[in-house]
TORLUM-423393 format. One record per atom (N, C-alpha, C, O, CB): residue in three letters; atom name; x, y, z. Coordinates in pm, whole numbers, plus 32768, in hexadecimal, padded with zeros to 4 digits. Glycine has a CB too. Example, Ala and Ser with C-alpha at 12.3 -4.5 7.8 and 13.67 -1.06 7.14 Angstrom:
<rest:ala | atom:N | east:8527 | north:7DC7 | up:830C>
<rest:ala | atom:CA | east:84CE | north:7E3E | up:830C>
<rest:ala | atom:C | east:8528 | north:7EB6 | up:830C>
<rest:ala | atom:O | east:8590 | north:7EB4 | up:834E>
<rest:ala | atom:CB | east:846B | north:7E41 | up:8389>
<rest:ser | atom:N | east:8505 | north:7F1F | up:82C4>
<rest:ser | atom:CA | east:8557 | north:7F96 | up:82CA>
<rest:ser | atom:C | east:850A | north:8003 | up:8313>
<rest:ser | atom:O | east:853D | north:8072 | up:8324>
<rest:ser | atom:CB | east:8580 | north:7FC4 | up:823C>
This chain:
<rest:ile | atom:N | east:23DD | north:E101 | up:BD05>
<rest:ile | atom:CA | east:241F | north:E080 | up:BD14>
<rest:ile | atom:C | east:23B3 | north:E04E | up:BD7B>
<rest:ile | atom:O | east:2388 | north:E08F | up:BDDA>
<rest:ile | atom:CB | east:24C7 | north:E082 | up:BD49>
<rest:arg | atom:N | east:238B | north:DFC3 | up:BD54>
<rest:arg | atom:CA | east:2331 | north:DF73 | up:BD95>
<rest:arg | atom:C | east:2356 | north:DEE5 | up:BD96>
<rest:arg | atom:O | east:239A | north:DEBC | up:BD38>
<rest:arg | atom:CB | east:22B6 | north:DF83 | up:BD5D>
<rest:arg | atom:N | east:2332 | north:DE93 | up:BDF4>
<rest:arg | atom:CA | east:2352 | north:DE02 | up:BDDD>
<rest:arg | atom:C | east:22C7 | north:DDAE | up:BDCA>
<rest:arg | atom:O | east:2263 | north:DDB3 | up:BE12>
<rest:arg | atom:CB | east:23A9 | north:DDC7 | up:BE5F>
<rest:val | atom:N | east:22DD | north:DD61 | up:BD55>
<rest:val | atom:CA | east:2280 | north:DD0B | up:BD2B>
<rest:val | atom:C | east:2253 | north:DC9D | up:BDA2>
<rest:val | atom:O | east:22A3 | north:DC63 | up:BDEB>
<rest:val | atom:CB | east:22BA | north:DCC9 | up:BCAE>
<rest:ser | atom:N | east:21C7 | north:DC8E | up:BDA5>
<rest:ser | atom:CA | east:21A0 | north:DC34 | up:BE1B>
<rest:ser | atom:C | east:21B3 | north:DBA9 | up:BDF3>
<rest:ser | atom:O | east:21CD | north:DB8C | up:BD7E>
<rest:ser | atom:CB | east:210A | north:DC47 | up:BE4A>
<rest:val | atom:N | east:21AA | north:DB5E | up:BE46>
<rest:val | atom:CA | east:21B2 | north:DAB9 | up:BE40>
<rest:val | atom:C | east:2151 | north:DA83 | up:BDD3>
<rest:val | atom:O | east:2166 | north:DA12 | up:BDA8>
<rest:val | atom:CB | east:2185 | north:DA6F | up:BED7>
<rest:arg | atom:N | east:20F0 | north:DAC8 | up:BDA8>
<rest:arg | atom:CA | east:2096 | north:DA96 | up:BD3D>
<rest:arg | atom:C | east:20C1 | north:DAE5 | up:BCC9>
<rest:arg | atom:O | east:206D | north:DADC | up:BC6F>
<rest:arg | atom:CB | east:1FF8 | north:DAA8 | up:BD5D>
<rest:gly | atom:N | east:211D | north:DB29 | up:BCAC>
<rest:gly | atom:CA | east:2150 | north:DB6C | up:BC36>
<rest:gly | atom:C | east:2111 | north:DBEA | up:BC06>
<rest:gly | atom:O | east:2113 | north:DC08 | up:BB8F>
<rest:gly | atom:CB | east:214A | north:DB15 | up:BBD0>
<rest:ala | atom:N | east:20D4 | north:DC3E | up:BC6E>
<rest:ala | atom:CA | east:2088 | north:DCB0 | up:BC47>
<rest:ala | atom:C | east:20CA | north:DD2F | up:BC91>
<rest:ala | atom:O | east:2115 | north:DD24 | up:BCF2>
<rest:ala | atom:CB | east:1FEB | north:DC9B | up:BC6D>
<rest:ile | atom:N | east:20A4 | north:DDA8 | up:BC57>
<rest:ile | atom:CA | east:20BF | north:DE1C | up:BCAC>
<rest:ile | atom:C | east:205E | north:DE7F | up:BCA7>
<rest:ile | atom:O | east:201B | north:DE7C | up:BC41>
<rest:ile | atom:CB | east:2138 | north:DE57 | up:BC8E>
<rest:met | atom:N | east:2042 | north:DED7 | up:BCF8>
<rest:met | atom:CA | east:1FD5 | north:DF30 | up:BCF7>
<rest:met | atom:C | east:2019 | north:DFC7 | up:BCD9>
<rest:met | atom:O | east:207F | north:DFEF | up:BD10>
<rest:met | atom:CB | east:1F81 | north:DF25 | up:BD8A>
<rest:val | atom:N | east:1FD1 | north:E00C | up:BC7C>
<rest:val | atom:CA | east:2005 | north:E084 | up:BC5F>
<rest:val | atom:C | east:1F9C | north:E0DB | up:BC47>
<rest:val | atom:O | east:1F57 | north:E0C0 | up:BBE5>
<rest:val | atom:CB | east:205D | north:E07F | up:BBF9>
<rest:gly | atom:N | east:1F7F | north:E140 | up:BC88>
<rest:gly | atom:CA | east:1F12 | north:E1A6 | up:BC72>
<rest:gly | atom:C | east:1E8A | north:E16F | up:BC80>
<rest:gly | atom:O | east:1E2C | north:E1A8 | up:BC48>
<rest:gly | atom:CB | east:1F1C | north:E1E4 | up:BBEA>
<rest:gly | atom:N | east:1E73 | north:E0EC | up:BCD7>
<rest:gly | atom:CA | east:1DFC | north:E0AB | up:BCED>
<rest:gly | atom:C | east:1DE3 | north:E04E | up:BC7A>
<rest:gly | atom:O | east:1D75 | north:E01C | up:BC62>
<rest:gly | atom:CB | east:1D8E | north:E10C | up:BD01>
<rest:gln | atom:N | east:1E59 | north:E038 | up:BC30>
<rest:gln | atom:CA | east:1E36 | north:DFD9 | up:BBBC>
<rest:gln | atom:C | east:1E96 | north:DF69 | up:BBDF>
<rest:gln | atom:O | east:1F0A | north:DF7C | up:BC02>
<rest:gln | atom:CB | east:1E4F | north:E01A | up:BB1C>
<rest:arg | atom:N | east:1E5A | north:DEED | up:BBD2>
<rest:arg | atom:CA | east:1EAE | north:DE81 | up:BBE1>
<rest:arg | atom:C | east:1EF8 | north:DE4C | up:BB42>
<rest:arg | atom:O | east:1EBC | north:DE31 | up:BADA>
<rest:arg | atom:CB | east:1E4E | north:DE0C | up:BC2A>
<rest:ile | atom:N | east:1F7A | north:DE48 | up:BB5A>
<rest:ile | atom:CA | east:1FBD | north:DE17 | up:BADF>
<rest:ile | atom:C | east:1FFE | north:DD9E | up:BAFF>
<rest:ile | atom:O | east:203E | north:DD90 | up:BB68>
<rest:ile | atom:CB | east:201E | north:DE78 | up:BAA5>
<rest:gln | atom:N | east:1FEF | north:DD33 | up:BA94>
<rest:gln | atom:CA | east:2010 | north:DCB7 | up:BABA>
<rest:gln | atom:C | east:20AB | north:DCAB | up:BA52>
<rest:gln | atom:O | east:20A8 | north:DCAE | up:B9D7>
<rest:gln | atom:CB | east:1F81 | north:DC42 | up:BA9A>
<rest:ala | atom:N | east:211F | north:DCA0 | up:BA9F>
<rest:ala | atom:CA | east:21A8 | north:DC98 | up:BA7D>
<rest:ala | atom:C | east:21BD | north:DBF7 | up:BA53>
<rest:ala | atom:O | east:2204 | north:DBDA | up:B9F3>
<rest:ala | atom:CB | east:2209 | north:DCCE | up:BAFF>
<rest:gly | atom:N | east:2183 | north:DBA1 | up:BA97>
<rest:gly | atom:CA | east:21A8 | north:DB0F | up:BA70>
<rest:gly | atom:C | east:21DE | north:DAC7 | up:BAF6>
<rest:gly | atom:O | east:2222 | north:DB08 | up:BB45>
<rest:gly | atom:CB | east:2222 | north:DB0C | up:B9F4>
<rest:leu | atom:N | east:21C3 | north:DA51 | up:BB0B>
<rest:leu | atom:CA | east:21EA | north:DA05 | up:BB6C>
<rest:leu | atom:C | east:2291 | north:DA07 | up:BB6F>
<rest:leu | atom:O | east:22D7 | north:DA1B | up:BBD3>
<rest:leu | atom:CB | east:21A8 | north:D97A | up:BB56>
<rest:ala | atom:N | east:22BB | north:D9F0 | up:BAF1>
<rest:ala | atom:CA | east:2344 | north:D9E5 | up:BAEE>
<rest:ala | atom:C | east:2397 | north:DA55 | up:BB2F>
<rest:ala | atom:O | east:240B | north:DA46 | up:BB57>
<rest:ala | atom:CB | east:2367 | north:D9D7 | up:BA6A>
<rest:his | atom:N | east:2344 | north:DADF | up:BB38>
<rest:his | atom:CA | east:2389 | north:DB46 | up:BB70>
<rest:his | atom:C | east:236B | north:DB62 | up:BBF3>
<rest:his | atom:O | east:2388 | north:DBD2 | up:BC1D>
<rest:his | atom:CB | east:237B | north:DBAF | up:BB2C>
<rest:ala | atom:N | east:2325 | north:DAFB | up:BC52>
<rest:ala | atom:CA | east:22F5 | north:DAF8 | up:BCDA>
<rest:ala | atom:C | east:2380 | north:DB2B | up:BD16>
<rest:ala | atom:O | east:23EF | north:DB0A | up:BCED>
<rest:ala | atom:CB | east:22B7 | north:DA5C | up:BD13>
<rest:arg | atom:N | east:2360 | north:DB88 | up:BD89>
<rest:arg | atom:CA | east:23BC | north:DBB7 | up:BDF1>
<rest:arg | atom:C | east:2424 | north:DBF7 | up:BDB4>
<rest:arg | atom:O | east:2487 | north:DC09 | up:BDFA>
<rest:arg | atom:CB | east:23F0 | north:DB4F | up:BE46>
<rest:lys | atom:N | east:2427 | north:DC27 | up:BD2B>
<rest:lys | atom:CA | east:2496 | north:DC6F | up:BCF2>
<rest:lys | atom:C | east:2474 | north:DD1A | up:BD0D>
<rest:lys | atom:O | east:23FF | north:DD40 | up:BD1B>
<rest:lys | atom:CB | east:24A3 | north:DC41 | up:BC46>
<rest:thr | atom:N | east:24E3 | north:DD73 | up:BD12>
<rest:thr | atom:CA | east:24C2 | north:DDFC | up:BD13>
<rest:thr | atom:C | east:24C1 | north:DE2A | up:BC7D>
<rest:thr | atom:O | east:2508 | north:DDFB | up:BC24>
<rest:thr | atom:CB | east:2528 | north:DE4E | up:BD6C>
<rest:val | atom:N | east:2463 | north:DE8F | up:BC71>
<rest:val | atom:CA | east:2436 | north:DEC2 | up:BBDF>
<rest:val | atom:C | east:2442 | north:DF5A | up:BBE7>
<rest:val | atom:O | east:242A | north:DF92 | up:BC52>
<rest:val | atom:CB | east:2392 | north:DE95 | up:BBB3>
<rest:ala | atom:N | east:2464 | north:DF9A | up:BB84>
<rest:ala | atom:CA | east:2454 | north:E028 | up:BB64>
<rest:ala | atom:C | east:23D3 | north:E03C | up:BB30>
<rest:ala | atom:O | east:23AD | north:DFEE | up:BAD8>
<rest:ala | atom:CB | east:24B8 | north:E05C | up:BB05>
<rest:val | atom:N | east:238C | north:E093 | up:BB56>
<rest:val | atom:CA | east:2304 | north:E0C6 | up:BB0B>
<rest:val | atom:C | east:231A | north:E14F | up:BABF>
<rest:val | atom:O | east:235A | north:E1A6 | up:BAF9>
<rest:val | atom:CB | east:2286 | north:E0DF | up:BB7C>
<rest:thr | atom:N | east:22E8 | north:E167 | up:BA3D>
<rest:thr | atom:CA | east:22EB | north:E1DF | up:BA10>
<rest:thr | atom:C | east:2234 | north:E1EE | up:B9E7>
<rest:thr | atom:O | east:21F2 | north:E1A5 | up:B99E>
<rest:thr | atom:CB | east:2369 | north:E1EA | up:B98C>
<rest:val | atom:N | east:2210 | north:E255 | up:BA29>
<rest:val | atom:CA | east:2183 | north:E27C | up:BA03>
<rest:val | atom:C | east:218B | north:E2F6 | up:B99B>
<rest:val | atom:O | east:21CC | north:E35D | up:B9AB>
<rest:val | atom:CB | east:212A | north:E2A7 | up:BA8B>
<rest:gly | atom:N | east:213D | north:E2D4 | up:B933>
<rest:gly | atom:CA | east:212D | north:E33E | up:B8CA>
<rest:gly | atom:C | east:2099 | north:E35E | up:B8BE>
<rest:gly | atom:O | east:2047 | north:E31B | up:B8FD>
<rest:gly | atom:CB | east:2166 | north:E310 | up:B83D>
<rest:pro | atom:N | east:2078 | north:E3BB | up:B876>
<rest:pro | atom:CA | east:1FE0 | north:E3EA | up:B864>
<rest:pro | atom:C | east:1F7A | north:E382 | up:B839>
<rest:pro | atom:O | east:1F03 | north:E389 | up:B858>
<rest:pro | atom:CB | east:1FD7 | north:E459 | up:B7F9>
<rest:asp | atom:N | east:1FAD | north:E326 | up:B7F4>
<rest:asp | atom:CA | east:1F3C | north:E2B0 | up:B7D6>
<rest:asp | atom:C | east:1F6F | north:E225 | up:B7D8>
<rest:asp | atom:O | east:1F29 | north:E1C5 | up:B7BA>
<rest:asp | atom:CB | east:1EFA | north:E2BF | up:B745>
<rest:thr | atom:N | east:1FFD | north:E21C | up:B802>
<rest:thr | atom:CA | east:203A | north:E18A | up:B828>
<rest:thr | atom:C | east:2081 | north:E187 | up:B8AA>
<rest:thr | atom:O | east:209C | north:E1ED | up:B8EA>
<rest:thr | atom:CB | east:20A6 | north:E157 | up:B7BC>
<rest:ile | atom:N | east:209D | north:E10E | up:B8CF>
<rest:ile | atom:CA | east:20E4 | north:E0E9 | up:B941>
<rest:ile | atom:C | east:2140 | north:E098 | up:B914>
<rest:ile | atom:O | east:2118 | north:E035 | up:B8D7>
<rest:ile | atom:CB | east:209B | north:E0B0 | up:B9A9>
<rest:gln | atom:N | east:21D5 | north:E0AC | up:B925>
<rest:gln | atom:CA | east:2240 | north:E050 | up:B8FA>
<rest:gln | atom:C | east:227A | north:E024 | up:B980>
<rest:gln | atom:O | east:228B | north:E070 | up:B9DF>
<rest:gln | atom:CB | east:22B0 | north:E097 | up:B894>
<rest:val | atom:N | east:229D | north:DF8E | up:B97F>
<rest:val | atom:CA | east:22CE | north:DF52 | up:B9E1>
<rest:val | atom:C | east:2342 | north:DF1C | up:B9B1>
<rest:val | atom:O | east:2341 | north:DEC5 | up:B95A>
<rest:val | atom:CB | east:227C | north:DEFD | up:BA1B>
<rest:ala | atom:N | east:23B5 | north:DF4E | up:B9EA>
<rest:ala | atom:CA | east:2440 | north:DF13 | up:B9AF>
<rest:ala | atom:C | east:2465 | north:DEA3 | up:BA03>
<rest:ala | atom:O | east:2497 | north:DECD | up:BA6B>
<rest:ala | atom:CB | east:24BE | north:DF7F | up:B9AF>
<rest:val | atom:N | east:245F | north:DE21 | up:B9FC>
<rest:val | atom:CA | east:2466 | north:DDBB | up:BA45>
<rest:val | atom:C | east:24EF | north:DD8D | up:BA4A>
<rest:val | atom:O | east:251A | north:DD73 | up:BABA>
<rest:val | atom:CB | east:2410 | north:DD60 | up:BA1B>
<rest:glu | atom:N | east:2550 | north:DD79 | up:B9CD>
<rest:glu | atom:CA | east:25D0 | north:DD64 | up:B9CD>
<rest:glu | atom:C | east:2601 | north:DDB5 | up:B93C>
<rest:glu | atom:O | east:25B5 | north:DDE4 | up:B8E7>
<rest:glu | atom:CB | east:25ED | north:DCC0 | up:B9D9>
<rest:pro | atom:N | east:268B | north:DDB6 | up:B93B>
<rest:pro | atom:CA | east:26B4 | north:DDFC | up:B8E7>
<rest:pro | atom:C | east:2679 | north:DDB5 | up:B84F>
<rest:pro | atom:O | east:268F | north:DD3E | up:B83A>
<rest:pro | atom:CB | east:274C | north:DE0B | up:B902>
<rest:gly | atom:N | east:2638 | north:DDFF | up:B7F7>
<rest:gly | atom:CA | east:260C | north:DDB7 | up:B77D>
<rest:gly | atom:C | east:2575 | north:DD8B | up:B799>
<rest:gly | atom:O | east:2535 | north:DD6B | up:B735>
<rest:gly | atom:CB | east:2670 | north:DD33 | up:B75C>
<rest:ile | atom:N | east:2534 | north:DD84 | up:B814>
<rest:ile | atom:CA | east:24BE | north:DD3F | up:B810>
<rest:ile | atom:C | east:2470 | north:DDBD | up:B85F>
<rest:ile | atom:O | east:2489 | north:DDE4 | up:B8D1>
<rest:ile | atom:CB | east:24C3 | north:DC9C | up:B85A>
<rest:thr | atom:N | east:240C | north:DDF1 | up:B805>
<rest:thr | atom:CA | east:23AB | north:DE48 | up:B83E>
<rest:thr | atom:C | east:231B | north:DE34 | up:B80C>
<rest:thr | atom:O | east:22F7 | north:DE1D | up:B799>
<rest:thr | atom:CB | east:23D5 | north:DED1 | up:B825>
<rest:val | atom:N | east:22C9 | north:DE44 | up:B885>
<rest:val | atom:CA | east:2238 | north:DE24 | up:B881>
<rest:val | atom:C | east:21EE | north:DEA2 | up:B867>
<rest:val | atom:O | east:21F2 | north:DEEB | up:B8CB>
<rest:val | atom:CB | east:2206 | north:DDE1 | up:B904>
<rest:thr | atom:N | east:21B5 | north:DECD | up:B813>
<rest:thr | atom:CA | east:2155 | north:DF40 | up:B7E2>
<rest:thr | atom:C | east:20BD | north:DF23 | up:B7F6>
<rest:thr | atom:O | east:2086 | north:DEC4 | up:B7BD>
<rest:thr | atom:CB | east:216C | north:DF5B | up:B745>
<rest:ala | atom:N | east:207F | north:DF77 | up:B848>
<rest:ala | atom:CA | east:2003 | north:DF65 | up:B84A>
<rest:ala | atom:C | east:1FBC | north:DFE3 | up:B842>
<rest:ala | atom:O | east:1FF7 | north:E046 | up:B86D>
<rest:ala | atom:CB | east:1FE3 | north:DF1D | up:B8B2>
<rest:ala | atom:N | east:1F3D | north:DFF1 | up:B80E>
<rest:ala | atom:CA | east:1EE9 | north:E065 | up:B7FE>
<rest:ala | atom:C | east:1EB2 | north:E09D | up:B88D>
<rest:ala | atom:O | east:1E8A | north:E05B | up:B8ED>
<rest:ala | atom:CB | east:1E71 | north:E03D | up:B79D>
<rest:arg | atom:N | east:1EBA | north:E115 | up:B87F>
<rest:arg | atom:CA | east:1E80 | north:E156 | up:B900>
<rest:arg | atom:C | east:1DE9 | north:E159 | up:B906>
<rest:arg | atom:O | east:1DAD | north:E195 | up:B8AE>
<rest:arg | atom:CB | east:1EB0 | north:E1EA | up:B90E>
<rest:thr | atom:N | east:1DBB | north:E12D | up:B94C>
<rest:thr | atom:CA | east:1D1D | north:E11D | up:B950>
<rest:thr | atom:C | east:1CD2 | north:E182 | up:B9A1>
<rest:thr | atom:O | east:1C58 | north:E18A | up:B99F>
<rest:thr | atom:CB | east:1CF5 | north:E094 | up:B98B>
<rest:ser | atom:N | east:1D27 | north:E1D9 | up:B9F1>
<rest:ser | atom:CA | east:1CF6 | north:E23F | up:BA43>
<rest:ser | atom:C | east:1D2F | north:E2CE | up:BA1D>
<rest:ser | atom:O | east:1DA5 | north:E2DA | up:B9FC>
<rest:ser | atom:CB | east:1D18 | north:E21B | up:BAD0>
<rest:ser | atom:N | east:1CE6 | north:E329 | up:BA21>
<rest:ser | atom:CA | east:1D31 | north:E3AE | up:B9F4>
<rest:ser | atom:C | east:1D59 | north:E3FE | up:BA72>
<rest:ser | atom:O | east:1D91 | north:E469 | up:BA5C>
<rest:ser | atom:CB | east:1CD0 | north:E410 | up:B992>
<rest:arg | atom:N | east:1D46 | north:E3DD | up:BAED>
<rest:arg | atom:CA | east:1D63 | north:E412 | up:BB66>
<rest:arg | atom:C | east:1E05 | north:E416 | up:BB7C>
<rest:arg | atom:O | east:1E51 | north:E3BF | up:BB52>
<rest:arg | atom:CB | east:1D17 | north:E3C0 | up:BBD1>
<rest:asp | atom:N | east:1E29 | north:E483 | up:BBC1>
<rest:asp | atom:CA | east:1EB2 | north:E492 | up:BBDF>
<rest:asp | atom:C | east:1EE2 | north:E433 | up:BC39>
<rest:asp | atom:O | east:1E9C | north:E3FD | up:BC8F>
<rest:asp | atom:CB | east:1ECE | north:E50D | up:BC0F>
<rest:ile | atom:N | east:1F6F | north:E41A | up:BC21>
<rest:ile | atom:CA | east:1FB4 | north:E3B8 | up:BC89>
<rest:ile | atom:C | east:1FE7 | north:E42A | up:BCF4>
<rest:ile | atom:O | east:2035 | north:E484 | up:BCD5>
<rest:ile | atom:CB | east:2042 | north:E34E | up:BC3E>
<rest:arg | atom:N | east:1FAD | north:E417 | up:BD75>
<rest:arg | atom:CA | east:1FC2 | north:E461 | up:BDCC>
<rest:arg | atom:C | east:2030 | north:E445 | up:BE36>
<rest:arg | atom:O | east:2072 | north:E497 | up:BE75>
<rest:arg | atom:CB | east:1F57 | north:E46E | up:BDF7>
<rest:arg | atom:N | east:2035 | north:E3B7 | up:BE3A>
<rest:arg | atom:CA | east:20A3 | north:E37C | up:BE98>
<rest:arg | atom:C | east:2113 | north:E331 | up:BE48>
<rest:arg | atom:O | east:2103 | north:E2D0 | up:BDFE>
<rest:arg | atom:CB | east:2060 | north:E313 | up:BF03>
<rest:his | atom:N | east:217B | north:E36C | up:BE63>
<rest:his | atom:CA | east:21FC | north:E333 | up:BE23>
<rest:his | atom:C | east:2243 | north:E2F1 | up:BE86>
<rest:his | atom:O | east:2286 | north:E333 | up:BED5>
<rest:his | atom:CB | east:2257 | north:E39B | up:BDE4>
<rest:lys | atom:N | east:223E | north:E267 | up:BE8E>
<rest:lys | atom:CA | east:2267 | north:E21C | up:BEF2>
<rest:lys | atom:C | east:22EA | north:E1D8 | up:BED8>
<rest:lys | atom:O | east:22E5 | north:E188 | up:BE7A>
<rest:lys | atom:CB | east:2204 | north:E1C3 | up:BF0F>
<rest:ala | atom:N | east:2356 | north:E1E3 | up:BF0F>
<rest:ala | atom:CA | east:23D2 | north:E18D | up:BEEF>
<rest:ala | atom:C | east:2407 | north:E171 | up:BF6F>
<rest:ala | atom:O | east:242D | north:E1C8 | up:BFBE>
<rest:ala | atom:CB | east:2442 | north:E1D1 | up:BE91>
<rest:ser | atom:N | east:2408 | north:E0EE | up:BF84>
<rest:ser | atom:CA | east:245A | north:E0BF | up:C004>
<rest:ser | atom:C | east:24F0 | north:E07B | up:BFFF>
<rest:ser | atom:O | east:2513 | north:E054 | up:BF90>
<rest:ser | atom:CB | east:2403 | north:E057 | up:C047>
<rest:asn | atom:N | east:2531 | north:E06F | up:C04D>
<rest:asn | atom:CA | east:25AA | north:E055 | up:C042>
<rest:asn | atom:C | east:25BA | north:DFB2 | up:C027>
<rest:asn | atom:O | east:25E6 | north:DF65 | up:C07D>
<rest:asn | atom:CB | east:25EC | north:E08D | up:C0BA>
<rest:tyr | atom:N | east:2593 | north:DF8C | up:BFAE>
<rest:tyr | atom:CA | east:25A9 | north:DF09 | up:BF93>
<rest:tyr | atom:C | east:262F | north:DEDC | up:BF64>
<rest:tyr | atom:O | east:264F | north:DED7 | up:BEED>
<rest:tyr | atom:CB | east:2550 | north:DEE6 | up:BF3B>
<rest:gly | atom:N | east:267A | north:DEBB | up:BFC7>
<rest:gly | atom:CA | east:26FF | north:DE9A | up:BFB0>
<rest:gly | atom:C | east:271B | north:DE09 | up:BFA8>
<rest:gly | atom:O | east:278E | north:DDE1 | up:BF93>
<rest:gly | atom:CB | east:274D | north:DED4 | up:C011>
């Protein structure tokens, strides 16, 4: 779980993914696969990005975004 920045982007595994300005400050769920990163912005809206690095995701950060 991450929060989209005011500029509409999130960072996952050292990679910047643009979710869009319309989704700024929203809480999103991130799913990391072997070759893709999926960001579930809202029910029915998912942003998919190709993974550009093959290194492992070591830090799984989730805060209390209530």
